[in-house]
N, C-alpha and C positions, 0 to 999 in steps of 0.2 A: 128115668134115670139110666145112664149108661156109663160103662168103664172107660175112662179116657186112655188106658193103657192098651186094652185088647179089643174094645169096641162092643163088648157084650152088653146087651140091653136087659134091663131088669124092670119088671112092672111094679115091684114093691121097694120100699126103701131098705137098703142093705148097708152094712158098714164096710164089708170087704168083698171084692170080687171073688167069686168061687173058681174061676179059671186061672187068674194070674195072681191073686192075693193082694192087689192094690187096694189101699184104703180109699173108700169112696165118700165117707163122711168124715169131716174133720171135727174132733171133739172141741168143745168150748174150752178155752183156757181157764185154768183154775185161778180164781181171785185170790191174791196173797194179801191177807190182812195182817196188820201188825198190832200187837198188844200194847196199848198206850193208856195213860190215865186220861180220863175224859175231862175236857174243859167246859163242856156244856152241861153235863149231868154230874155234878160233884156235890157232895155234902161236907166232906172234910178235905180230901185230897184227890178225889176222882177215880180212886182205885176200883171201887165197886162199879161205877159207871163205866169204866174202861173195860172191866171183865164183862159187863152186861153187853156192851157194844160188840165185843169180840165174839162172845158166845151166842149173840142175837137172842138175848133173854130180856125180860123186864128188869130194870135196875133195882126195883123194890124187892123182887124175889131174891136177887143176889145179895142185897143188903140184909135180908132176914136170914138167909143161909150163913152169911158171914157173922152175924150176931149170934146165931146158934152155935157156931164153932167157938166163938169167944166165950160164951157163958158156959156151955157144957164141955167143951174139949180143952179150952184154955189156949189153944193155938191160934185163934183168930186174931187176937191183938198183935202177937208176934209176926204172924203172916202179913197183916195189914202194913205194919211198919216196914217190913222187908220189901213188900210190893211197892210201898210208897217210894223207898230209896231206889229200888231197881228199875221200875217201870218209867220209860220216858214219858214226858208230857205230850199229849196229843197235838195235832196241828190246829191252828186257829180256825174257827168256824167262818165260812165264806159269808160275805155281806149280801143280803138279799136286796132285791130291787125296792122293796118296801122301805127298808131302812135308809137307802140312798136318797129315795124321793122325799122322805120326811124331813131331811136335813135342808131342803131347799126352802128359802123364805117365801111365804105366801103373802099376797097383798092383803091388806086389812080390809074387812067388809064395811058395808054402810053402817054407821052407828046412829 
């Protein structure tokens, strides 16, 4: 690895050049996730599924936590209704090749 600005060579991977301060490794861009209601993992309106996708958690765990808030705190139902109204619906899932191929008519076999 070498610095393109000053030409200093490094034997190990470094982030910045110690001579000129030039960035040698570009950090990976942060992925921007949007909080939306899930279309694929929904029981009522997809709110818990959307939170689970956003937080990268199991949707069952999110549903259990939300239920505990509703039963013990009383704020779970109100929060769910507000999230249902405020959160936009997620994008449609992409069609996979298996579903596309299954719609093609197949010839009848020997009877």
